[in-house]
C-alpha positions, -999 to 999 in steps of 0.1 A, spaced: 341 429 -860 321 398 -852 314 383 -818 344 369 -800 344 330 -797 381 324 -789 399 315 -757 383 335 -728 413 334 -704 433 350 -731 410 380 -729 412 381 -691 450 381 -693 449 408 -720 432 432 -695 457 423 -667 435 398 -650 405 420 -649 373 404 -638 348 401 -667 320 381 -650 298 381 -681 324 364 -702 338 337 -679 341 326 -643 376 312 -649 408 330 -637 444 325 -649 463 306 -623 499 310 -633 503 335 -661 487 368 -655 507 389 -680 491 398 -714 493 371 -740 518 371 -768 556 370 -772 561 405 -757 531 404 -733 553 408 -702 568 440 -716 542 466 -705 543 497 -725 526 531 -719 493 531 -738 481 560 -760 448 578 -752 432 560 -782 444 526 -768 429 533 -734 395 542 -749 397 512 -773 403 488 -743 373 502 -724 351 497 -754 364 461 -759 357 453 -723 321 462 -728 318 443 -760 334 412 -747 317 412 -713 282 414 -729 291 395 -761 278 421 -786 292 428 -820 307 461 -831 276 468 -852 253 462 -822 275 485 -801 272 513 -826 234 509 -826 233 510 -788 254 541 -786 232 559 -811 201 549 -791 218 560 -758 225 594 -772 188 600 -778 181 591 -742 173 616 -715 198 600 -692 235 604 -695 248 586 -726 271 563 -707 245 552 -681 219 547 -708 243 526 -727 251 503 -698 215 500 -688 204 489 -723 231 462 -722 221 451 -688 184 449 -699 192 425 -727 174 392 -721 206 371 -721 221 394 -695 190 393 -673 190 355 -675 226 356 -664 220 380 -636 191 359 -623 214 330 -619 197 310 -646 230 306 -665 267 308 -654 278 333 -680 263 356 -707 274 332 -735 257 304 -717 226 325 -712 226 334 -749 225 297 -757 198 290 -732 176 317 -748 183 308 -784 175 272 -777 140 282 -766 142 275 -728 132 310 -716 99 329 -716 91 365 -711 57 373 -696 46 337 -705 57 338 -741 88 319 -754 115 343 -766 145 330 -786 162 364 -792 191 370 -768 192 407 -776 155 411 -767 152 444 -747 134 437 -714 115 463 -695 108 469 -659 79 446 -647 87 418 -672 86 383 -658 112 359 -669 104 322 -667 112 287 -681 92 269 -707 71 240 -692 94 212 -704 113 188 -681 146 192 -700 144 230 -698 135 231 -661 162 205 -653 189 226 -671 179 259 -655 176 243 -621 212 230 -624 224 264 -633 204 281 -605 222 259 -579 254 280 -585 242 315 -595 267 341 -608 259 377 -601 223 373 -587 213 405 -570 177 401 -558 179 429 -534 188 455 -561 165 453 -591 157 416 -596 135 391 -578 138 354 -583 116 325 -572 141 296 -572 114 270 -566 92 280 -595 122 293 -616 106 327 -622 122 361 -620 110 396 -623 126 429 -632 116 454 -605 137 484 -615 164 496 -639 199 485 -628 218 512 -608 252 522 -620 271 507 -591 256 473 -598 265 471 -635 285 438 -641 310 454 -665 340 470 -647 344 498 -672 346 536 -675 316 543 -697 327 579 -704 357 566 -722 335 543 -742 313 572 -752 344 592 -761 357 564 -783 325 565 -804 322 603 -804 340 605 -838 323 575 -853 287 580 -844 
């Protein structure tokens, strides 16, 4: 399954109005029931459906494809940490997610565009790969172009989930951020049960 590019409020309604900050800041005003002709008729979900929904929340929040998710799960299983925590930390340490969490973009899709258009640097070098895996100690900056600095400055005026006191530091004046630690579990931006995600992939990976 490829990356989702459809209506974002439809996804929010699909999960009962659940907050997916990486996907969108919008919230449904009137209709909160799931989309579709029979959306209002809530039915009991099977165990498989519950695990599938948790996996989809992660995919849609971070904007990764199914192929990427499988690769992340395989890598997380080789980690010394618990598989679920390692999976979420790898997703949080993607460059597009770090740019979003620093307040340099309003959503992860916007951050992906900012990175792919060449506005962001890592340790002084321009990086255009949104899935680039950042490390603790990396410095995230903006290329020295007026258009880039103006764009990021505009986004930084209304940051999303900026958490400087936790594992990120950000110099708003110079538009520079730094990763000071791995993200703790209670500050992960995806409201999911990672154990159910791991269980979903247990038969596939």
